[in-house]
C-alpha distance (Angstrom), angle and dihedral (degrees) to the residues before:
residue distance angle dihedral
M1 . . .
A2 3.80 . .
M3 3.80 114.2 .
A4 3.77 137.8 173.3
L5 3.79 131.8 -177.8
V6 3.80 109.5 -140.1
S7 3.81 123.6 -166.8
P8 3.82 120.5 -126.8
T9 3.80 87.4 -101.7
G10 3.81 92.6 54.5
D11 3.80 100.2 -103.1
L12 3.80 116.1 141.8
V13 3.80 105.1 -118.6
T14 3.80 105.0 172.6
V15 3.79 131.6 5.2
N16 3.78 132.3 -179.6
A17 3.80 127.8 -133.3
S18 3.81 93.5 -99.7
F19 3.80 91.0 55.0
C20 3.81 89.9 50.4
V21 3.80 90.9 52.8
M22 3.81 91.6 46.4
V23 3.81 95.0 53.5
G24 3.81 97.5 31.0
Y25 3.81 99.8 -122.8
D26 3.81 133.4 110.8
A27 3.81 117.3 -111.1
D28 3.82 91.3 -112.9
V29 3.79 90.7 57.7
L30 3.80 95.2 42.8
Q31 3.80 91.4 53.3
T32 3.81 88.7 62.2
M33 3.82 92.4 51.8
H34 3.80 137.4 86.5
I35 3.79 122.5 -129.7
R36 3.82 89.7 -110.9
D37 3.82 88.4 62.1
I38 3.80 91.1 67.2
T39 3.81 98.8 32.2
H40 3.80 121.3 98.3
P41 3.84 109.0 -104.0
D42 3.81 91.2 -119.7
D43 3.82 89.7 58.0
V44 3.82 102.2 41.8
Q45 3.81 97.8 91.6
N46 3.81 93.4 48.0
S47 3.81 91.9 46.7
L48 3.79 92.5 50.8
E49 3.81 91.7 48.5
L50 3.80 90.9 50.3
M51 3.80 91.1 50.3
Q52 3.80 91.2 50.6
S53 3.80 91.2 50.4
L54 3.81 91.7 56.8
G55 3.80 90.9 76.0
R56 3.80 95.0 49.1
P57 3.79 126.1 88.1
A58 3.80 115.6 -109.9
A59 3.79 114.7 -95.5
C-alpha cells in the first residue's frame, strides 16, 4: 500500500517504497517536494483547498 505523510503546508515528509514506485521518484527527492509537484495540474487547486480545510472546525 502506497503511503505518504504530508505536512500541513503540503510538504512531503515521509514516503514508503510503494509510494515511490507509484509516482516514479526516489524517497530523497520526494522529501524535497510539495504535494502540488506530484498532483495533476487540473487537481492542484482542489487539493490545496482540501488541505486548508483540514485545520478548520466543521461548519
